[in-house]
C-alpha positions as CSV (number, residue, x, y, z in Angstrom):
1,M,0.0,0.0,0.0
2,T,1.1,3.5,-0.7
3,A,1.5,6.1,2.1
4,P,-1.0,8.9,2.3
5,Y,0.1,12.1,0.5
6,L,1.3,14.8,2.9
7,P,2.0,18.1,1.3
8,P,5.2,19.8,2.5
9,P,4.9,22.9,4.7
10,R,4.8,26.0,2.6
11,L,4.2,29.7,3.0
12,L,2.4,30.7,-0.2
13,M,3.5,34.3,-0.9
14,G,2.9,34.3,-4.7
15,P,0.1,35.7,-6.7
16,G,-2.3,32.9,-5.6
17,P,-3.3,30.4,-4.4
18,I,-2.4,31.2,-0.9
19,D,-2.5,29.3,2.4
20,A,-6.2,28.7,3.3
21,D,-7.4,30.0,6.6
22,P,-7.3,27.1,9.1
23,R,-11.0,27.9,10.0
24,V,-11.9,27.3,6.4
25,L,-10.1,24.0,6.3
26,Q,-11.8,23.0,9.6
27,A,-15.2,23.9,8.1
28,M,-14.5,21.8,5.0
29,S,-13.8,18.7,7.2
30,S,-17.4,18.6,8.4
31,Q,-19.5,15.6,7.5
32,L,-21.6,15.6,4.3
33,I,-25.4,15.8,4.3
34,G,-27.9,15.2,1.5
35,Q,-28.2,17.9,-1.1
36,F,-31.9,18.4,-0.5
37,D,-31.7,18.1,3.3
38,P,-33.4,21.1,4.8
39,S,-30.2,21.9,6.7
40,M,-28.3,21.8,3.4
41,T,-30.7,24.1,1.6
42,A,-30.6,26.5,4.6
43,C,-26.8,26.5,4.3
44,M,-27.2,27.4,0.6
45,D,-29.5,30.2,1.4
46,L,-27.2,31.5,4.1
47,T,-24.3,31.4,1.6
48,M,-26.3,33.4,-0.9
49,A,-27.1,36.0,1.7
50,S,-23.5,36.2,2.9
51,Y,-22.1,36.7,-0.5
52,R,-24.5,39.5,-1.2
53,E,-22.7,41.3,1.6
54,V,-19.3,40.3,0.2
55,F,-20.2,41.6,-3.3
56,C,-22.0,44.7,-1.8
57,T,-25.1,44.0,-3.7
58,D,-28.9,43.4,-3.3
59,N,-28.9,41.0,-6.2
60,Q,-31.2,38.0,-5.5
61,W,-29.2,35.8,-7.8
62,T,-25.9,35.6,-5.8
63,F,-24.7,32.0,-5.5
64,L,-21.9,29.6,-6.2
65,V,-20.7,27.9,-9.4
66,N,-19.1,24.6,-8.5
67,S,-15.8,25.2,-10.3
68,T,-12.7,27.1,-10.1
69,S,-13.0,30.8,-10.9
70,R,-12.4,30.2,-14.6
71,G,-15.6,28.0,-14.7
72,A,-17.6,31.0,-13.4
73,I,-16.1,33.2,-16.2
74,E,-17.1,30.6,-18.7
75,A,-20.6,30.2,-17.2
76,S,-21.2,33.9,-17.5
77,M,-20.0,34.1,-21.1
78,V,-21.8,31.1,-22.4
79,S,-25.0,32.1,-20.7
80,L,-25.0,35.8,-21.7
81,V,-23.4,35.6,-25.1
82,E,-24.9,34.1,-28.3
83,P,-22.9,33.5,-31.4
84,G,-22.5,36.7,-33.3
85,D,-22.9,39.0,-30.3
86,T,-20.2,41.6,-29.9
87,V,-18.1,41.5,-26.7
88,L,-15.6,44.2,-25.9
89,V,-12.6,43.2,-23.8
90,P,-10.2,45.9,-22.5
91,I,-6.9,44.1,-22.0
92,F,-4.2,45.2,-19.6
93,G,-2.7,41.8,-18.7
94,R,-2.8,38.1,-19.2
95,F,-6.3,37.6,-17.9
96,G,-7.8,40.0,-20.3
97,Y,-6.6,37.6,-23.0
98,L,-8.4,34.8,-21.1
99,L,-11.7,36.7,-21.3
100,K,-11.1,37.2,-25.0
101,E,-10.4,33.5,-25.4
102,I,-13.6,32.4,-23.6
103,A,-15.8,34.9,-25.4
104,S,-14.5,33.8,-28.8
105,R,-15.2,30.1,-27.9
106,C,-18.8,31.2,-27.3
107,G,-19.0,32.4,-30.9
108,A,-18.8,36.1,-30.0
109,N,-17.4,38.8,-32.2
110,V,-14.7,39.9,-29.8
111,E,-13.3,43.4,-30.0
112,T,-10.3,44.4,-27.9
113,I,-8.4,47.5,-26.8
114,E,-5.1,47.3,-25.1
115,V,-2.8,49.4,-22.9
116,P,0.8,48.6,-22.0
117,W,1.2,46.1,-19.2
118,G,1.8,47.9,-16.0
119,T,-0.9,50.5,-16.7
120,V,-4.7,50.7,-16.7
121,F,-7.4,52.2,-18.9
122,D,-8.6,55.8,-18.7
123,P,-12.4,55.8,-18.8
124,Q,-12.4,57.8,-22.0
125,Q,-10.6,55.0,-23.8
126,I,-13.3,52.6,-22.9
127,A,-16.1,55.2,-23.7
128,D,-14.6,55.6,-27.2
129,A,-14.4,51.8,-27.7
130,I,-18.0,51.3,-26.6
131,R,-19.1,54.0,-29.1
132,E,-17.1,52.4,-31.9
133,T,-17.9,48.7,-31.3
134,Q,-21.5,48.9,-29.8
135,P,-21.0,45.7,-27.8
136,K,-23.6,43.7,-26.0
137,V,-21.1,42.8,-23.2
138,L,-18.1,44.6,-21.9
139,A,-15.9,42.0,-20.1
140,I,-13.1,43.3,-17.9
141,V,-10.8,42.2,-15.2
142,Q,-10.7,44.3,-12.0
143,G,-7.3,43.1,-10.6
144,D,-4.9,41.3,-13.0
145,T,-2.3,39.5,-11.0
146,S,-0.1,39.1,-14.1
147,T,0.7,42.8,-13.9
148,T,-0.5,43.5,-10.3
149,M,-2.7,46.3,-11.7
150,L,-6.2,47.3,-10.4
151,Q,-8.5,48.8,-13.0
152,P,-10.8,51.6,-11.6
153,L,-14.4,50.7,-12.4
154,T,-16.6,53.5,-11.0
155,D,-16.8,55.4,-14.3
156,I,-16.9,52.3,-16.5
157,G,-20.2,51.1,-14.9
158,A,-21.8,54.5,-15.6
159,L,-20.6,54.3,-19.2
160,C,-22.1,50.9,-19.7
161,R,-25.4,51.8,-18.1
162,E,-25.7,54.8,-20.5
163,A,-24.9,52.7,-23.5
164,G,-27.1,49.7,-22.5
165,V,-24.1,47.4,-22.3
166,I,-23.8,44.6,-19.8
167,L,-20.7,45.0,-17.7
168,Y,-19.1,41.8,-16.7
169,C,-16.2,41.8,-14.2
170,D,-13.8,39.1,-13.1
171,A,-12.8,40.2,-9.6
172,T,-11.1,36.9,-8.6
173,A,-7.8,38.4,-7.6
174,S,-9.1,41.6,-6.0
175,I,-12.2,40.9,-4.0
176,G,-11.7,41.0,-0.2
177,G,-8.5,43.0,-0.5
178,N,-9.6,45.9,-2.6
179,A,-12.9,47.8,-2.8
180,L,-15.6,46.3,-4.9
181,Q,-19.0,47.9,-5.0
182,T,-21.2,45.9,-7.3
183,D,-24.4,47.9,-7.1
184,D,-22.9,51.4,-6.6
185,W,-20.5,50.9,-9.5
186,G,-23.1,49.4,-11.9
187,L,-21.5,46.0,-12.3
188,E,-24.1,43.7,-13.9
189,V,-22.2,40.4,-13.4
190,V,-19.3,39.7,-11.2
191,T,-17.5,36.4,-10.7
192,V,-14.7,35.5,-8.2
193,G,-12.8,32.6,-6.7
194,L,-11.8,31.8,-3.1
195,Q,-8.1,31.3,-3.4
196,K,-6.9,34.9,-3.2
197,C,-8.0,37.4,-0.6
198,L,-11.0,35.3,0.5
199,G,-8.6,32.9,2.1
200,G,-9.9,29.6,0.8
201,P,-9.0,26.9,-1.7
202,S,-9.7,27.0,-5.4
203,G,-12.8,25.0,-6.4
204,S,-15.9,27.2,-5.8
205,A,-16.7,30.4,-7.6
206,P,-19.1,32.9,-6.1
207,I,-21.2,34.9,-8.7
208,T,-23.7,37.7,-8.6
209,L,-26.1,38.6,-11.4
210,G,-28.0,41.8,-11.9
211,E,-31.6,42.0,-13.2
212,H,-30.6,42.7,-16.9
213,A,-28.4,39.7,-16.9
214,V,-31.0,37.5,-15.3
215,D,-33.6,38.5,-17.9
216,I,-31.2,37.5,-20.7
217,I,-30.3,34.2,-19.0
218,K,-33.9,33.3,-18.2
219,A,-34.9,33.9,-21.9
220,R,-32.5,31.1,-22.7
221,R,-33.8,28.7,-20.0
222,H,-34.0,25.0,-20.8
223,V,-35.2,22.2,-18.5
224,E,-33.7,18.8,-19.0
225,A,-35.9,15.9,-20.1
226,G,-36.4,13.5,-17.2
227,I,-37.0,16.3,-14.7
228,K,-39.2,18.5,-16.8
229,T,-42.9,18.7,-15.9
230,Q,-45.9,20.2,-17.5
231,N,-45.5,23.2,-15.2
232,H,-42.1,24.1,-16.5
233,R,-41.8,26.9,-19.1
234,E,-38.7,27.3,-21.2
235,G,-37.4,30.5,-22.6
236,N,-37.7,31.6,-26.3
237,G,-34.0,32.3,-26.8
238,L,-31.2,30.1,-28.0
239,R,-30.5,27.2,-25.6
240,I,-27.2,27.8,-23.6
241,A,-24.5,25.6,-25.2
242,S,-23.1,24.2,-22.0
243,N,-25.0,22.0,-19.7
244,Y,-22.8,22.2,-16.7
245,F,-22.2,25.9,-17.0
246,D,-25.8,26.8,-17.9
247,L,-26.6,29.6,-15.4
248,A,-30.3,29.3,-16.0
249,M,-30.2,25.7,-14.8
250,I,-27.9,26.5,-11.9
251,M,-30.4,29.2,-10.9
252,D,-33.2,26.7,-10.9
253,Y,-31.0,24.5,-8.6
254,W,-30.3,27.4,-6.1
255,G,-33.8,28.7,-6.4
256,P,-36.9,27.7,-4.3
257,E,-37.7,24.8,-6.6
258,R,-34.3,23.2,-6.1
259,L,-34.6,21.7,-9.5
260,N,-31.9,19.1,-9.8
261,H,-28.8,20.0,-11.9
262,H,-25.7,18.6,-10.2
263,T,-24.7,17.2,-6.8
264,E,-23.6,20.2,-4.8
265,A,-19.9,20.2,-3.8
266,T,-20.8,20.1,-0.1
267,S,-17.3,20.5,1.4
268,M,-16.7,23.5,-0.9
269,L,-20.0,25.0,0.1
270,Y,-19.0,24.8,3.8
271,G,-15.6,26.3,2.9
272,S,-17.2,29.1,0.8
273,L,-19.6,30.0,3.5
274,E,-16.7,30.1,6.1
275,C,-14.7,32.4,3.8
276,A,-17.6,34.8,3.7
277,R,-18.2,34.5,7.4
278,I,-14.6,35.3,8.3
279,L,-14.5,38.3,5.9
280,L,-17.7,39.8,7.2
281,E,-16.7,39.2,10.8
282,E,-13.6,41.2,10.2
283,G,-15.5,43.8,8.2
284,L,-14.9,44.6,4.5
285,D,-13.3,48.0,5.3
286,N,-11.0,46.4,7.9
287,A,-10.0,43.6,5.5
288,I,-9.2,46.0,2.7
289,A,-7.1,48.2,5.1
290,R,-5.2,45.0,6.3
291,H,-4.4,44.1,2.8
292,E,-3.3,47.6,2.0
293,L,-1.0,47.9,5.0
294,N,0.7,44.5,4.5
295,G,1.1,45.2,0.8
296,R,2.6,48.6,1.5
297,A,5.0,47.1,4.1
298,L,6.1,44.5,1.6
299,A,6.7,47.2,-1.0
300,E,8.7,49.4,1.3
301,G,10.8,46.4,2.3
302,L,11.5,45.5,-1.3
303,L,12.5,49.1,-2.0
304,A,14.9,49.0,0.9
305,M,16.6,46.0,-0.7
306,N,17.6,48.2,-3.6
307,L,14.9,46.7,-5.9
308,Q,12.6,48.5,-8.4
309,L,8.8,48.0,-8.2
310,Y,7.0,47.2,-11.4
311,G,4.1,49.1,-12.9
312,D,2.0,52.2,-12.0
313,Q,2.0,52.1,-8.2
314,Q,-1.0,54.4,-8.0
315,N,-3.1,51.6,-9.6
316,R,-1.5,48.6,-8.0
317,M,-3.6,46.0,-6.2
318,N,-3.2,46.0,-2.4
319,N,-2.5,42.3,-2.3
320,V,0.3,41.7,-4.8
321,V,3.5,43.5,-5.6
322,G,5.5,43.2,-8.8
323,V,9.3,43.8,-8.5
324,Y,11.9,43.7,-11.2
325,I,14.5,40.9,-11.0
326,P,18.0,42.5,-10.9
327,E,19.9,41.9,-14.1
328,Q,22.7,40.0,-12.4
329,V,20.4,37.8,-10.4
330,N,19.1,34.4,-11.6
331,G,15.4,34.9,-10.8
332,A,14.5,31.2,-11.2
333,L,17.3,30.2,-8.8
334,V,16.1,32.6,-6.2
335,R,12.6,31.2,-6.4
336,H,14.0,27.7,-6.1
337,D,16.0,28.6,-3.0
338,M,13.1,30.5,-1.5
339,L,10.9,27.4,-1.9
340,H,13.4,24.6,-1.0
341,D,15.5,26.4,1.6
342,Y,12.8,28.4,3.3
343,G,9.5,26.9,2.3
344,I,8.3,30.1,0.8
345,E,6.7,30.4,-2.7
346,I,6.9,33.5,-4.7
347,G,6.0,33.8,-8.4
348,T,7.3,35.2,-11.7
349,S,4.8,36.3,-14.3
350,F,3.6,35.4,-17.8
351,G,4.4,36.3,-21.4
352,P,6.5,39.4,-21.7
353,L,7.1,39.5,-18.0
354,D,8.1,35.9,-17.6
355,G,11.5,36.0,-15.9
356,I,11.4,39.8,-15.8
357,I,9.6,40.3,-12.5
358,W,8.8,38.5,-9.3
359,R,5.2,38.7,-8.0
360,I,4.8,38.5,-4.2
361,G,1.4,38.4,-2.7
362,T,-0.1,39.3,0.7
363,M,-3.5,37.8,0.4
364,G,-6.2,36.6,2.8
365,Y,-4.8,34.6,5.7
366,N,-1.2,35.5,4.6
367,A,-1.8,39.2,4.7
368,R,-0.2,39.5,8.1
369,P,3.1,41.0,9.4
370,D,4.9,37.8,10.3
371,A,4.4,36.4,6.8
372,V,5.7,39.6,5.2
373,L,8.7,39.9,7.5
374,K,9.7,36.3,7.1
375,T,9.4,36.6,3.3
376,L,11.6,39.8,3.2
377,A,14.2,38.3,5.5
378,C,14.5,35.1,3.4
379,L,14.5,37.0,0.1
380,E,17.3,39.2,1.5
381,Q,19.4,36.1,2.2
382,C,18.8,34.8,-1.4
383,L,19.8,38.1,-2.9
384,I,22.9,38.4,-0.8
385,S,23.9,35.0,-2.0
386,S,23.4,36.3,-5.6
387,Q,25.8,39.2,-4.9
388,H,23.0,41.8,-5.1
389,G,24.1,45.0,-3.3
390,M,22.0,46.1,-0.4
391,Q,22.1,47.0,3.3
392,P,21.5,43.8,5.3
393,G,18.5,44.1,7.6
394,A,17.1,47.2,5.8
395,A,14.1,45.4,4.3
396,V,12.7,44.1,7.6
397,A,13.5,47.4,9.2
398,A,11.6,49.3,6.5
399,A,8.6,47.0,6.8
400,K,8.5,47.3,10.6
401,K,8.7,51.1,10.3
402,T,5.6,51.0,8.1
403,Y,3.7,48.8,10.6
404,A,4.8,51.1,13.5
405,A,3.6,54.2,11.7
406,A,0.2,52.6,11.1
407,Q,-0.2,51.8,14.8
408,T,0.5,55.4,15.8
409,S,-1.6,57.1,13.0
């Protein structure tokens, strides 16, 4: 017989996933119950209510897609977009290209606009593109971990409302650590994952749908043969191409009828609810402030190591910092030594930034001073071994100064 798999101890300080909060892991260890047990459906209702608070929305249809965050993106696209519809994707990093990829697989006519990596869009650029392309859907990432940038959304929501465009936002990397106001900002559809600032594992994807999106999805409703009764009414629109990611069918499952669609991922439901409970117990504003402080302390420590931060720092996410790898330093070797000598994971990036920057995250359970200080101290040792010039001890001192100033302010 083979021995059980035991993962090695790690401190995950990359761009995600991160170490899950122990309270989430404990919640996920609870025993299973039947998917139509009244206690189970009550748990589902509580999860919906909790994520309305997390998303800052009154949307009735706020629930979970049993998938990683990418599955919720695909569910949104395949349920909203019909072949030939125009989708506008503003791209400022790797995950904008992902939205383009998924929309094109849905048969959409995808129009894109781009800005250099490390920057974000001015609202006027998006207004001009909306006027030129006349899209049905504008699909945008709020926080793109590939570049560490956070796209401001307040004006974009107003632009889309005025033009009658559905605004879809992937906020997987940003929610919980950066402000996200679904209703106030006019975001029609938002999807996220648990594995970043929400402090959970990948595998469940919260989603919220506004009324306009719900109308479009319900017009495409289809009820499977075998569970369909004479009382069920289908929509007049084109049937959604995916069965598993059919949001109309998933809404029927989460709705009062509990119309069977799939077997709920019960342990992930427990974990998802605990992620929301922990965040709401701390308070959204407090959680965002915690991520901002720890991200700023990390950044100050990196600067004290004689390193250069990547991108427009005025529009950087609170929860991940990009830093240029010094020319004389073997970035892959440093990452190897961080992992194998110290048990700390940091990341590089994708495409044009692969091997150019490191990405270091302070997310969820790991957005805390001891994790930041340990990461800085160990990275300093790796850089000293690589003959990078710096003042030993300066990084930790700079971060501690940042924390001390926050306590006295």
